[in-house]
VOKEMI-469404 format. One line per 5 residues: number of its first residue (from 1); for each residue x, y, z of C-alpha. Coordinates in steps of 0.001 Angstrom, whole numbers, plus 500000, padded with zeros to 6 digits. Layout:
BEGIN
NUM) X/Y/Z ~ ... .
//
This chain:
BEGIN
1) 926009/586676/420733 ~ 928070/583684/419556 ~ 928466/582702/415933 ~ 926898/579317/416569 ~ 924416/579665/419434 .
6) 922762/576301/418939 ~ 925477/573714/419396 ~ 923173/571581/421552 ~ 922966/570134/425029 ~ 921095/566669/425942 .
11) 919737/564686/428971 ~ 920865/561774/431319 ~ 922800/557515/431819 ~ 921914/555783/428569 ~ 920134/552734/427223 .
16) 922696/552498/424415 ~ 924642/549343/425256 ~ 927995/550791/424207 ~ 927760/553466/426892 ~ 926404/551431/429780 .
21) 929763/551009/431495 ~ 930602/550553/435126 ~ 932242/553964/435418 ~ 929098/555920/434508 ~ 928630/558481/437245 .
26) 925527/560140/438542 ~ 924786/563662/437267 ~ 927017/566510/438462 ~ 926129/570147/438813 ~ 929620/571470/439561 .
31) 933040/570774/438144 ~ 934473/569459/441420 ~ 931761/566832/441943 ~ 931837/567299/445742 ~ 929656/564768/447512 .
36) 929162/562738/444351 ~ 930502/559565/442896 ~ 933611/560278/440840 ~ 932773/561328/437296 ~ 935214/560206/434570 .
41) 937258/563091/433211 ~ 937663/563840/429514 ~ 939283/566123/426971 ~ 937346/566822/423792 ~ 939022/567049/420393 .
46) 937460/569649/418098 ~ 940276/571010/415946 ~ 939226/574021/413819 ~ 935546/573386/414557 ~ 934726/574455/418109 .
51) 931719/576778/418105 ~ 930824/575816/414553 ~ 928279/573405/413117 ~ 930718/570512/412642 ~ 931806/570887/416266 .
56) 928331/570212/417625 ~ 929421/567238/419746 ~ 932112/569262/421521 ~ 929796/572257/421790 ~ 927099/570149/423373 .
61) 929462/568503/425859 ~ 930797/571851/427015 ~ 927262/573074/427634 ~ 925962/569926/429305 ~ 927461/566564/430246 .
66) 926147/564136/432818 ~ 928534/561313/431967 ~ 931897/563088/431804 ~ 933631/565980/433535 ~ 934992/567979/430607 .
71) 938458/569308/431430 ~ 939332/571068/428183 ~ 938686/571347/424451 ~ 941359/570980/421767 ~ 941174/573575/418980 .
76) 944406/575352/418028 ~ 942488/578175/416315 ~ 940959/579267/419650 ~ 943824/578462/422019 ~ 943629/580213/425365 .
81) 939963/581144/425182 ~ 937277/580046/427612 ~ 934914/577641/425849 ~ 931854/579144/427525 ~ 932736/582603/426270 .
86) 933107/581261/422724 ~ 929704/579558/422772 ~ 927490/581706/424961 ~ 929559/584703/426113 ~ 929497/583236/429635 .
91) 932705/581807/431174 ~ 932597/578180/432316 ~ 936230/577551/433278 ~ 936797/574953/430550 ~ 939841/576108/428558 .
96) 940517/575630/424866 ~ 943951/574096/424309 ~ 946360/574003/421387 ~ 946835/570228/421208 ~ 946749/567066/423311 .
101) 950017/567907/425068 ~ 948657/571323/426014 ~ 945431/569742/427250 ~ 947395/567400/429491 ~ 949215/570332/431103 .
106) 945836/571819/432052 ~ 944553/568549/433540 ~ 945036/567797/437257 ~ 945767/564189/436291 ~ 945632/562045/433164 .
111) 942119/562316/431703 ~ 940134/559093/431639 ~ 938719/559705/428152 ~ 939601/561310/424846 ~ 936348/562275/423113 .
116) 936313/562849/419381 ~ 934111/565923/419353 ~ 933709/566810/415677 ~ 931006/565508/413359 ~ 932401/565590/409794 .
121) 929983/564895/406976 ~ 932043/561835/405983 ~ 931669/560301/409444 ~ 935250/559012/409167 ~ 938645/559771/410724 .
126) 941342/561390/408615 ~ 944827/559842/408650 ~ 946036/562615/410984 ~ 943124/562039/413335 ~ 943802/558309/413402 .
131) 947306/559071/414617 ~ 946004/561446/417285 ~ 943508/558901/418628 ~ 946234/556252/418768 ~ 948461/558738/420615 .
136) 945751/559241/423235 ~ 945404/555472/423600 ~ 949170/555155/423959 ~ 948921/557564/426892 ~ 946360/555268/428527 .
141) 943194/557207/427663 ~ 939936/555509/426702 ~ 938265/556711/423495 ~ 934711/557915/422871 ~ 933955/557748/419155 .
146) 930699/559107/417775 ~ 931530/558647/414090 ~ 930016/556204/411623 ~ 933398/554434/411535 ~ 933516/551778/414280 .
151) 937067/551781/415604 ~ 936670/548502/417476 ~ 936406/546815/414068 ~ 939783/548205/412973 ~ 942609/545733/413749 .
156) 945056/548550/414543 ~ 942753/550096/417132 ~ 941705/546690/418461 ~ 945343/545804/419042 ~ 945956/549134/420771 .
161) 943056/548443/423148 ~ 944691/545197/424209 ~ 948259/546470/424448 ~ 947362/549644/426341 ~ 944477/548164/428380 .
166) 942009/550820/427250 ~ 938597/550695/425611 ~ 936859/552361/422710 ~ 933176/553270/422934 ~ 931706/553254/419415 .
171) 928619/555263/420306 ~ 926796/554855/417010 ~ 927001/551071/416932 ~ 923403/549757/416937 ~ 922163/546585/418562 .
176) 923043/543270/417005 ~ 920746/542647/414030 ~ 919068/539733/415778 ~ 918011/542120/418564 ~ 916691/544979/416413 .
181) 912972/545661/416802 ~ 910313/546311/414182 ~ 907450/548756/414601 ~ 904629/547023/416500 ~ 901988/549650/417171 .
186) 902733/549663/420904 ~ 903323/553404/420689 ~ 899547/553659/421208 ~ 900125/552437/424782 ~ 902062/555624/425544 .
191) 899287/557824/426887 ~ 901250/560945/427836 ~ 901884/563698/425264 ~ 904719/562894/422867 ~ 906308/566036/421455 .
196) 908925/565917/418696 ~ 911315/568836/418232 ~ 911914/569015/414474 ~ 913605/571637/412301 ~ 913790/573338/408948 .
201) 917462/572300/408549 ~ 920159/570133/410096 ~ 922410/571452/412906 ~ 919841/574114/413738 ~ 919405/573609/417490 .
206) 916793/570891/417840 ~ 918640/569112/420628 ~ 919314/572342/422494 ~ 915679/573375/422375 ~ 914539/569867/423338 .
211) 916774/569907/426393 ~ 915865/573416/427473 ~ 912195/572479/427110 ~ 912583/569220/429034 ~ 914475/570951/431805 .
216) 911958/573788/432045 ~ 909052/571365/432385 ~ 910857/569237/434971 ~ 911802/572339/436974 ~ 908099/573200/437187 .
221) 906977/569754/438317 ~ 905915/568332/434952 ~ 907841/565066/434804 ~ 909465/564978/431392 ~ 911739/562442/429713 .
226) 913791/563262/426646 ~ 914551/560660/423979 ~ 917895/561237/422280 ~ 918167/560227/418626 ~ 921803/561141/417922 .
231) 925328/560372/419053 ~ 925922/563633/420931 ~ 923007/563095/423269 ~ 924222/559591/424029 ~ 927732/560824/424785 .
236) 926302/563472/427087 ~ 924480/560781/429030 ~ 920937/560454/427686 ~ 919111/557776/429656 ~ 916948/556781/426696 .
241) 918000/556974/423091 ~ 919706/555601/420025 ~ 921808/556890/417144 ~ 919013/556641/414616 ~ 921151/557282/411545 .
246) 923170/554129/412248 ~ 920165/551789/412465 ~ 919120/549871/409311 ~ 916130/551708/407855 ~ 913773/548727/408240 .
251) 914188/548939/412024 ~ 914368/552717/412621 ~ 910694/553215/413432 ~ 910574/550102/415606 ~ 913726/550904/417540 .
256) 912498/554400/418309 ~ 909025/553160/419217 ~ 910469/550537/421578 ~ 912746/553103/423231 ~ 909813/555447/423844 .
261) 907677/552618/425244 ~ 910528/551640/427596 ~ 910857/555227/428818 ~ 907105/555458/429389 ~ 906899/552179/431285 .
266) 910016/552816/433388 ~ 909538/556492/434210 ~ 905765/557097/434088 ~ 906349/560624/432736 ~ 903834/563399/432145 .
271) 905523/564324/428830 ~ 908006/562688/426456 ~ 910192/564928/424273 ~ 911772/563378/421159 ~ 914919/564980/419740 .
276) 914676/565590/415997 ~ 917302/564941/413336 ~ 917822/566620/409973 ~ 914691/568075/408392 ~ 911699/566392/406789 .
281) 912023/568626/403717 ~ 915799/568112/403362 ~ 916657/565590/400616 ~ 919919/564603/402318 ~ 918268/563206/405450 .
286) 915581/560587/406089 ~ 915719/560534/409883 ~ 912873/563022/410402 ~ 910502/560678/408605 ~ 911483/557790/410887 .
291) 911045/560009/413949 ~ 907539/560978/412859 ~ 906637/557363/412093 ~ 908252/555760/415130 ~ 907127/558273/417753 .
296) 903737/559181/416228 ~ 903981/562515/418066 ~ 900885/564285/419312 ~ 902620/567602/418752 ~ 905688/569097/417090 .
301) 907809/572082/418055 ~ 909585/573379/414939 ~ 913043/574971/415102 ~ 913941/577593/412475 ~ 916911/579902/411790 .
306) 915620/583112/410151 ~ 919212/584267/409586 ~ 920014/581356/407270 ~ 919465/581889/403570 ~ 920546/578397/402494 .
311) 920723/574900/403932 ~ 923720/573997/406056 ~ 926455/572566/403759 ~ 924178/573019/400720 ~ 924612/576573/399477 .
316) 922516/575877/396385 ~ 919472/574921/398486 ~ 917356/577767/399828 ~ 915957/577445/403343 ~ 912271/576530/403499 .
321) 909839/578839/405235 ~ 908371/577676/408541 ~ 904923/577678/406914 ~ 906097/575318/404169 ~ 907752/572957/406667 .
326) 904683/572970/408896 ~ 902471/572111/405957 ~ 904787/569239/404983 ~ 904941/567839/408525 ~ 901188/567989/409035 .
331) 900579/566428/405632 ~ 903095/563638/406206 ~ 901957/562708/409716 ~ 898839/562827/411862 ~ 900192/565528/414128 .
336) 900062/569275/414770 ~ 902855/571838/415014 ~ 902182/573548/418339 ~ 904967/576117/418365 ~ 908002/577588/416618 .
341) 911397/578171/418211 ~ 914075/580472/416842 ~ 917780/579833/416326 ~ 919198/583334/416700 ~ 922467/582835/414799 .
346) 923476/585972/412850 ~ 920597/587910/414420 ~ 920490/590862/416802 ~ 918164/590820/419787 ~ 915867/593273/418033 .
351) 915768/591000/414987 ~ 914780/588067/417194 ~ 911945/590155/418645 ~ 910819/591040/415139 ~ 910922/587424/413987 .
356) 908894/586280/416999 ~ 906192/588885/416350 ~ 906136/588219/412608 ~ 905855/584439/412876 ~ 903251/584552/415650 .
361) 901107/586763/413438 ~ 901674/584682/410320 ~ 901440/581177/411797 ~ 899071/581791/414724 ~ 901149/579640/417075 .
366) 903445/580572/419996 ~ 907017/581531/419026 ~ 910124/581972/421199 ~ 913911/581571/421349 ~ 914892/578817/423795 .
371) 918254/580379/424661 ~ 917668/584135/424753 ~ 914107/584248/426065 ~ 912702/582956/429342 ~ 912026/579202/429506 .
376) 908613/580219/430842 ~ 907643/580893/427225 ~ 908427/577305/426278 ~ 906336/576034/429172 ~ 903462/578310/428140 .
381) 903738/576905/424601 ~ 903251/573366/425905 ~ 900470/574299/428325 ~ 898578/576049/425539 ~ 898564/572781/423584 .
386) 898057/570497/426596 ~ 896132/572475/429261 ~ 895605/569362/431410 ~ 899304/569550/432309 ~ 898658/572722/434319 .
391) 897534/570647/437291 ~ 901017/569068/437355 ~ 902747/572408/437910 ~ 904422/572834/441282 ~ 906220/576044/440302 .
396) 904296/578804/438568 ~ 905257/579046/434898 .
//
């Protein structure tokens, strides 16, 4: 069992204007892309963070990427290891390299993109990292930047784009202010179930669970669209989404509402899953409140890590109980928590079993682990809350 089992995975091409480029490829299921349009290749920088919480962007890309073919990960502390073994104890053939030079020796040709795959709390590049990104540009690689710092606004990086004929994708850059949308109430026009995957902490596996759930429903004939609300999902190729924490607060609810309405009108789905951010009870984050307001979810699946004693990056803050978080969510919004999912970090399989039994008895809702238990349990969780969806099933859950 890996040290950080929930490093996420998202969905499909994106509505984020920064990522809608001509070289976006259709989804690939294998690394060679046989019979498919060429997928841009990429190396992912994640020095000293791969497999950890701050490496969630790299972790997610290694697990799932529809936009890029990931060739390697850069993390000198895990040089020579297989990235799949580090994350999930299952080899995936994507090596971890010492540095950019080492990554280039493992690539069949020059990678198309250099992806900055760490998510530091500051949201900014260090001086060393600035030099590394410029080195990649000097080698003719395009840059994918998911930080709060927009590199296209930096004259040094702007000049490098021109001189080296490369581009920088600032994933978190929101729409121009004149194009931002306010909440309108049109969310009421979305008649299919809207399910938000929220959590008791940040970096706890909300995106992973949301993607496993969406995939499980789609595999069984229940057409499901996932709405990404963070930079990692957009980099992975989410068709619908936005980096909510980069949108001015006045427009957060409206931007999310409009994105959900667009997905509903364009896709005619049976279910819409909304990726959560942060935690409603966490004082450091406000994004969960905007997600609840903008999506007005019919139901919520709550993600919890029983093995955590304190909040991520806040040792002085004790973790809330699922019961306390459920009470807060259902008090704050007109919704119902329909299930609990477990992040099994620092837990044995027997401990996961015990937690599932304990929480089902205490909370009287279905409980499962999206990664170590059958996805059938997630489907059953949704069908229990929305029995009308059973008629959509084409594969027995």
